[in-house]
Structure formats: C-alpha cells, structure tokens
N, C-alpha and C positions, 0 to 999 in steps of 0.2 A: 426467303431468299430467291433472287432471280438470277438466271444465267444470261450473260451477254458476252460479246466479243469486242475488244477495244484494240485496234491496231494488230489484228490477227492473234491476239492473246486472249484465251478464255478467262473470263472473270466472273466472280459472283458478287452480288451487292444486295443490300437489304431493300425490300420492296418499299417504294416511296422515296428512296434516296435519289440523288441527281447523278447525271453523267460525270460531273466534276468530282463529286464525292467518291464515286466508284473508281474513277481514274486515279485519284489521289491515293486511295487505299491500296492500289496496285502499282504505286510509284511511277505513274505516267503523268508527266507534267503537261498541264494545259494552262497557258498564260491567262491571267485575269487582270482586271483593273478595278472595276467597281465592287468586286466581291471581297468580303471579309467574313471569316467563319463566324465570329461572334455576332455579326449583324444579320446573317442569313442572306438569301439570294435577293439581288436587286434587278439584275438583267438589263441594265441601261446601256452599257458600253458595247456589248457584243464581241469583245475581244476574245472571249472564250469560245467562239463559234467552232463547231465541229460538223463533219458530214455524218449523216445517219442514213444507212441504206433504206430506200423507200421514201425518204422525205424529199419534198420538192425543193426546199431551201436549206441553207445552213441553220443549225440549231444552237442556241446559247446553252452551253453545257451546265452553267450554274443554276438554271431554272428548268431544265428538261429532265423529267423523271426517267429512270431506267425502266425497261420493259423486257420481259422474257424473250430471248432470241434476238434482241437488238444487236445490230452490227454498227460499230462506231469507228470513224477514222479521224484522228486528231492532227494529222500532219501531211495531208495531201496538198498538191500544188494549189488547188482551189482554196483550201483553208488558209494556207500561208499567204496567198495573194489577198484574200479578203481581210485578214488581220492587218496586213500592212496598209491597205487602203483605209481601213477604219482608223488606224493610228495616225496616218498622214492627215486625215480629215480633222482629227482632234488637234493636231499640231497647227493646222491652218487657222485655228481660232485661239491660239495660245501664244503668249510672249516667248521669244527665243533668246532672251537675255539671261541665260541660265547662270552665267558666272556671277551675276549680281543678285541672284535669288537666294533667299534664306534656306532653301531646301536643296541647294546645289550639292550633288554627290549623295544626297539622302532623299531623293525624289523618286517616287514610284513610277512616274511617267518617264523619267530618264531611264530608269532600270528596265522598263518594259521595252523601250527603244533598242536597248542592247540585246534583250532576249529575241526580239523580232528582227534584229539586224536591219533597222531602218536608219539610213544615214542622212537622207534629205527628205523634204516634203515637196511634192510636185504641185501642191495647191496653194494659191494665194488669193486673197480677197479681203473684203471688209471684215472688221472685227465686231463681234456682237455686243461686247460689254467692256467697260473700262473703269467703272467707279471703284474707289477705295473707301471703305467705311471705317473711320477711326473714332466713332462716336462714343466709345466706352473705354474705361481704363484697362480692360483685360484682354480683349480679343480684337484683332484686325481682320477685316473681311475684304480681300482683294478679288473682286469679281473677274478681273482680266485673266486670272490664273485658274478660275473654276472650270472644270472639265465636265460638269453636270453628272458626276458619278452617283450622286444622291446618297453617299455614305453618311454625310452630316444630317441629312433629312431623316434617315432611319435611326441614327444614334439619338438625335434630339427628340424625335417624335415617338418612336417605338421603344427604345431602350430607356430613355430618361422620362418619357411620357409628357413632354412639354410641347414640342412642335412649333418652336419659334421660327425656324427656317423651313421654307417649302418652295417647290418650283413655282415661279411666277412667269406669267405671259406664256406664249406658245411659239413653236417653230424656232427660227433663227434668233429671235429675241428672248428666248427662254433664259431665265437666270434663277439662282438659288438665293433666297433671302427672306426677310420678314415680309408679310403681306402689305400690299399697297406701296411697294418700294420704300418701306420704312427702314429705320436704322436700328441696329442692335442696341444702341444706347438708350432708345426710347421704347423698347419692347420689354416684355416680362422675361427677358433672358436672365438666367442665373449666373452666367459667366463661368460655369463649371469647366469649360474648355474641353469637354469630351469630343466635341466636333473637331478640335485641332488635332486630337490623337488619331483620328481615322481619315482625315483629309490626305489624299495621296500627293498633293502638290503643296504650294504655299498660299492657297486661296484662303485658308483660315490658319492663323498663327497667333501666338501671344504677343501683346504689345511689348516691344523690346525695352528693357531697362538697363542694359549694360552700360550705355554711354554715361548716364548720370552717376552710376557707381564708379566708373573709371575716373570721372571728374572729381568725385569725393576723395578717392584714393590718392589723387594727385594734388589735392589741396592741403598744404601744410597747416592751415588753420583748423582743419577738421580732425576730430578724433573719430576714427572709423570703427564701428562695431558691426560684427556679422553674427548671425545665428542660423542654425540649420535644423530643419524639421526631421523627425525620426525616419520618415519614408525616404528621404534623400539618400541616406547612407546605404540603403538597400538597392539603389538603382543607379547612382552616379557612375559606378564602374562600367556600366554598359556603354557610356559615351566613349570609353577607351578600349572597347573590345573585350572587356571582362564578361564572364558568363552571368546571366541574370541570377539574382540572388546572392551575388558576392558582396559581403559586407566590407565597406571601405572607410569605416569611421575614422580611424587614425590617419590614414592617408589624406582624407578630405580635410581634416583639421590642418595638416601640414600644408596642403595646397592653398587653403585660405590665408594662412600666414604668409606663404610665398607670394600671394597676390598683393600683400601689403596692408591687410587689415590690422589695426592696433589691438583689438580684442576679438577673440573667437569664442563665442558663447554657444550654449546648447539649448535649443527650444525645449528639449526634454526637461530641463529644470523647471520651466514654466508649465510643462505638462503635469509634473508632480504638484506644482502650485494649483493648477486647475482642479486636480483631484481633491485637494483639501477644500478649496472654495466651493466647488460644485457638490462634493459630498456633504459638506456642512449645509448647503442650501437644500439638498434633498432631505436630510434629517430634520431641518427646521420646518419644511413643509409637512413632513409626517407628524411632527410634534404639534403643529398648528391644527392638523386634522383631528388628532386625538383630543386636543383641548376643545375644539368645536363640538366634539361628540360628548364632552364631559368625562372622558376617560383619563384625563391628565389634569391635575390640579395646578394652580398657579405656583404653589410651593414646590411641587415636583418639577414643574417646568424650569424654575429658577435654579435647580440643581444641575441642569443640563448645560454642557458647554456649547450653547447656541446663541446667536446674535439676538439682540432685542431692538425693535419688536420683531416678532416672527412674521414671515411672509404669509400671503394668503395660501391656503391649502389647495392649490390648483394641480390636478393630476390628469394624465401623466406629466411629469416633468421631462423635458426633452433637452438633450445636449445642444450646445451652441458653438462647437468648435469649427464647424464647416460653414464658411461664408456663402458658398453656393446654396446650401440648404437654408440658411438664414434668408437669403434673398428670395428663395422659392416660397417659403411660408409667408413672407411679407407680401408677396404678390397674390398667392393662391389661397391662403388661409389667414388673412390678416386679423380676423376676429379671434384667433387662437394664439396670439403672440404671448399671452400670459403664461402659456405652457412652457415657454423657452426658459432655460437657465439664463440668468442675467450675466453670467461670466463671459468676459472677452475670450477670444481664442488664445491659445498659449503664446503664439508669437507676439500678439498685441500686448499681452501681460508682460512678457520679457522686455519689449520695447519701452513700455511705461516704467518698468523698474530701472532699466538702464539709464533713462533720462531723468530719473528722480533720485532714488536712493543711491544707485551706483555713481551717478555723476557727482552728487554731493560728496560721497565718500572719497572720490578721487580728486575733488576740487575742479571739476569740469563744468562749464556752463552748458546747460541742455542745448542751447542754440548752437554750440560748437560741436555737438555730437551728431554723427550721421549713422543711423541704424539701417542695415540691410538685412532682410530675411531671405534665406534660400528655402523655397517651398516647392512641394510637388504639385502646386495648385495655381491655376490662373486666376481664380476668384479672389485669391489673397491680394492681387494687384488692385482689385476694386475695393476690398475691405479696408485697406490703409487710407482710402480717400473718404471714407464715411466721416461726417463731421464729428460724431461722438468719439472717434478714435484719436483724441488728443487730450492732453492735460496741461493746464496753465499756458495755453496757446501754442504748445509744441506737439506736433504729430508724434504719435507713439513710434511709428516705423516710417522711414523715409522712402525706401524702395524695396520692391520684391523681385527677386530673380527666380525663375523656374529652374528646376534641375537641368533642363536642356540648355538654358542660358548660361548657367555656371559651367557646364561642360564646354561650351563654345569659348567662354572667357579664358578657361584654363588652356585650351588649345591655342588661342591667340597669344597668350602670354609666354608660350614656349616651355611651360612647366611639364616635365616628363612625369605624369601622374603615377605610372606603374612603378617607377623607381623610388618614389618618396618613402621615407621611413615614417612610422606612425608617431603621432604626438597627441597630447591630451588637450581638451578644452580648458579655457582659462577659468580659474576660480574667481568668485564663488558662484557665478551664474552658469557654471559648466558641469556641475555635479548633478547626476540624476540617477534614478533607480530603474530597475527593469520594467516596472509598471509604466513608466513614461514612454519607453520604447514602443509599447503596445499601441500607442495612439496612431501608429502608421498603418495598422491593419484593421479591417472591419471587426468590431467586437472588442477592440483593445481598450477604448475609453471606458466601456462598460466594465470589463474585467478589472481594470486599474481602479476604478471608483469602488467596485464591490470589495476588492481586497482591503481597502481602507475602511469603508463604511461598516462592513461586517465585523471587522476587528474592533472598531470603536464601540460597537454595540455589545459584542460578546466577549472581547478579550482573546478570541481565538482566530486562527487563520481561516480564510475562506476554504470551503471543502474542495473546490477545484482551483488549480493555479497553473495549468500547463496546456499546451496545444492539444494534446490527444484526449484530454478529459474535460475540456472546457466547452460547455454547451453553447456559448455565444461566439465561439471562434469559427473560422471558415468563411467560405465565399458564397454561401446560400444567400438569396435575396433578403429573406426575413428569418431571423433566429429568435427563439423564445426560451426563457428559463424562469424557474421559480426557486427561490431560496427560502427555506423555512428557518425562522429565527427561534432558537431554543436555548434556554439557560442564559439569557442576557445578563449583563452587569446590573447591579441593583438599581442604578438611576434610570436604566432603560427597561425595567421590568414590565412596563405597560406594553412592550412589543413582544412579549413571550408568546410563541405560537403563531405570530403573524407570518404570512407568506409574502415575501417581497417578490413581486412579479415584474419582469423586465423583458424588453424586446430590443432587437438590434436590426437595422437595415442599412444596406449600402445601395446607392442609386436612388434617384428621385421617384422612380416608379414605385419602389417599395415604400418610400416615405408617404406617397399618396395613399397607398393601401392602409397604412397605419393611421394616417390623418382622417381618412373617411370613417374609421372606427370611432375616433374621437368625436367627429361631427355627429355621428348617430348616437352618441352616448353609450357606446358598447365597448370602449377600450378598457381592458381589464388590468392595464399596467400601471405601475408606480413610476417607472423610469424607462425612457426610450433613448437609445443612441441612434442618431442619423448621420450618415456620411453621404455627401452629395454625389460622389462618384462611385460607379460600380466597382466593388472590390475595396473601396476605401481609398486612403491616401496613397497606397502603394501603386495604384493606377490612376492617380490624379491627372488633371488636364495638362500639367506641366512636366510630367515624367517622360523619359525617353520612349519614343514610339516603338511598338512591336506588334506584329500580327500573330505572334506565338501565344496561344491560349494558356500555355504552361507558365508564362512569365508572372502572372498574378500569384500563382501558387508558390513559385520560387521566391519571389520578393516577400510574401507573407511568412514563409518559413524562415527567411533571414531575420525578419523582425522578431520572431519568437526565439531564435537563437541568441539574438542580442539581449533579450530579456533574461533568458536562462543563464547567460554568462555573467550577469551582474552580481556582485556580492550582496547588494541590497535590492529587494524586489518589491517593496511596498512604499508608496509615496510618502506616507506619514513618518517613515523612518529616515528620510533624507536629512542628514545632519546640517547641511547648508541651509536647507529650507526651514528647519526648526530654529536655527540661529537667526534667520531673517525675520521670522515672526517675533522672536524674543527682542531683537534690537530695533525693529522698525514697524512691522505690520500690526503687531499686537496679537490678534486672534483672527482665525478665518471668519469672514463675514463681518469683520469690524469696520469702523469708520474709514480708516486709511485704505483697507482692502476695497471697500465699495467705491471709494473715490478713484483709485488707480486701476482696479482689476475688473470692475463690473461695468455694464453698459445698458443701453436701451435700444428699442427697435422701432421701426417706422412702418405703419400700415401703408401699403401701396396698391394701386389698381392693377387689374390683370391686363387691361387694354389701355 
C-alpha cells in the first residue's frame, strides 16, 4: 500500500493502482468519458485530468499510477478550466441535434456536460467525419457521432479478441472503423454488438427494427406472434428504473399483449426443444465413436433411441445457440465447422414451429404470420437473414427486437410497465422448464443439456443442479467439469465408467483459447458451450447498457431464481414438448426435426 493525499484528504491505495481508482475508493468523484472499469484504462479523452504536485502538466487520472507521498488536486480552477475546454473541443466535432438522437437523455456525453456545467461550445469549424455505415443487418456505425474514446477498439480487440475496428488515419482525420475505410458488413465482424454496449454516444447502435414491427401490428391481415428469450426477463425492468436482476416475466407478457401481439410465446419452450435435439446429437456422436472403436455392436446400437444414420464422431461437439459465435467460427476456424451442433438456435426453432405446426393447427397461412423475436442479442438480427433460416420459402423469424428496443416501444406506447399485472405465455409454445431459463446465463446451456443427457443414460438426476454447486456456472471466462457415468441403464452399459468432459466459455477470446486446443489436437472435451458475449446472454449486445460491474452477477442470479422457481426443471419432462413429439415431430433427430430445426454453416474468409 502507498500513502497519498487527494484534495487534502489522506488516502491509501494499492501499489500499481491509478489515481482514479484511489479517488473512487475514497468516494472522490473524478469525471471520466473514455474510461470503463471492465475495459481498463484508455487515456484518450483526458477529461479525468488532475493536478499533481511537482508535475509540469495535468495528468490523466485513469492511467497515472499512484506513488507514495503523491499530492493530487482534482478540483482546482486549472483542472475545471481544462476539462471544460476539452469537452468543448469534443463538442466542436460532434452533432448538436440531440433531440433527434437515439441516445438522447441516455448519452454519456450529455451527462458529462451536466457534470462539468458546460452550457455552450465556443469553438466552431469543419467537421472531420460524417459517413454512416449501414452495411450489415445488426449494427449501424455513425462516424459523425464518434468521439474517438476508443472503448469499442478495446472491447473488440482486447476483450473479444477480434479487432475489426481500429483507429484509422491521423490527426483531424482520425476515425474509428475497419481498416482501409472498409464497411462492417464486409469485414469478419461477428455482430455481437458488444461495441454498442460501451459506446458512450450513438456512434454505434443496433439497426432499429421497431418500425416494421409496428407496421405488422397495425396490419389486420397479419397474425402477429412474439417470443422472448430468457435473458430479456432479467433485464427489461431496468428500462423502467427497476433494480438490475429484477425478474419481470409476467409483466413482460402483459406488456407484449398490450402492444397488440396476437400470440405471446416463450423462446424457453424452444430452449427445452434444443436440449432434446442437441442432447440426442451428442449421444449419437458418442455412440458413433464407440461403434468406430468396435465397442458397440450394430444390434446394441439399434436398441438405442438415436437417429439413423448416426453422425460422424467429431469431438468436441460445440453448441450453436449464439449467432455471434457461429459467425466467428465461420470466419476464423472454417475448417472446424463439423464440430458445431447442427441445431438452429432456440428462437429460430420456435419461429419454424410457429409457421409450420402451429400455423397449420390454427388454420393460418404461414405467409400471413409475422414472427418477432425479442432478444438480448444484436447478432440475432443478422441470424434471421441467413438463407438457411427459412422453410418452404418462409423466413423462420421476420424481425428481431433487442431488449433496449422493446423498452423504447413500451415507452412510446404509453404502457405503464410498473403497474401491469402478471400474465402467462400462450400455450402450447409458452410452457417451459427451469432448464430452459438457464440458457440466459453462461453455463446454462451446458447444465440444461447435462440434466437431460445424464438422466437418459443413467435414469438418475445430475449430481449438481443449482447455482452454488454447479461447476459450469458463474462468470469465469472458461469453466471445466467432468461427470463420471456410473451404473448406466442396460442399453447404455457401454458407457459405464466413462468420464464425460465438458467446458464452457463466454466471450470470443475464451472461444479462441478452446478452439486453439482443438487445432492442436489437444482438446480433451466431449462437449463445449460457447456464448459470444462476455457473461453470456445476460450481457448481450442488445441488453440495457450499464457501467456497473455487478449487473452481470445480478442478472445471472435472477436467471437461476427463475429456474429454481419452476415446478419442472428438466427439459425432457416438459409435457407440451413431449406432446409435440408425439403428434408432430416424431423423435429427436428424426426427419421432421432435421427439416425444421437443424441447419448448416458456411465457411467464410477472415479478410
């Protein structure tokens, strides 16, 4: 520890920490703009400038380490004057049409002006950049609103490990974007949207889908269906001032009905469906491996409830729920696409079912049905445009709204969200188990799948099934577990003593680490869960923005509370799902399932 003085107040701080961290620990506010705790210091805006005795110039508090005996002043006339000048210089190259901006009243640049008490800008002149990049279905890049804070550069390059956006050119002409003045739509961007969560202005935001949804709701010829992902119910309340981690499932359903949707379904139903399809695929690959080794005879294989023919025994099998992750592996590891599960993501499955089985059941033409998905993810906007995401010429899902967009639509509609009474999802595509809720948190897909797979093999419950004892739960970048199979059912006796090895990662940097093991032939795992966003869907690119590092934990805990509060917590026990297989799908991995619920992938170039 070192001793220093900040504003005549004696302070202690850990050696190696910054002035900003020391001040924050002692409840001394230093305004910042480019700084975000989870990104680390950037030091580009200098708004956090402070005076340090003995220093010739002002020092940026976010990058200046503390020293023993240091004397710091954060609020001198010189400091306040410098901050105001810096802020005015930023404004001189920034649009002032705040009333027309998507971040109005939720803009960090606006909020900083209030903190610094800057009312006008004295500087006028040429503007350095004006282009708007709308080249992809997920993210819009408006260079005119970029303040060169470089948060997106750190998020994309250091946190996600991709580096699609970088500073380009120099001096007054500096801009942030793909190299060679390229467009996001032509780069190896995964559309994860994490850049939109840290952008302080509206320079990066999701492509807006509210207008086509409003049009569908107003069209009497359309039957409107909406579905919501598990992570949405743990974050939507934040748009209305509720504390992070508040579950608003019932109110959300009532709000969607109040907007005018004809049917309100739950993506969780399709998450249960994914568990059965993906779990069956994993078991089929394992059986194929044992047949290849001669440890499983054809007669023994015929006794197993598995599709015919068996898939190739490619391991590790990797989940396919995250479209950002899918686009990442297509660009960066295209020769390993066979490791992916062939399952569509849950909301695409539900869209396919809504426009086939449900539409036929209700006597609705698929062309007359409009399906909207409310997702925590910007990459889902891209996913619905993939050519393989359609059946019989009909797109599985028509529009994707992010959680942020739904919040804005509810505000626009005049619905008083906090006063809504709870209601339930519509049957039959609205009933789900607790396992499905887990899809919203990192490790949840893995636990949900293992709950079913382990019980199919052994007839017993998985040894762990809760937040506090689950080795694949939590926010660590990579989590690992091994489950030993003992005393299996007779038909699975060839698995007795086998140790099923699994891994879970959230964020593309972790995915790269696990994929490099695959490339080297050193991966010890049978099954890997990958979520493209750090923390998983709870902090997806379309979730409400927050600089509070505790928000991830609070949302994750809400997801586990939702699971623990369900009467049924294993996907294979979902009665509506069992009925669907009985009357329509037949069996997991069967012909109809493969036609509607499974997909293929495309090898892409990195550049």
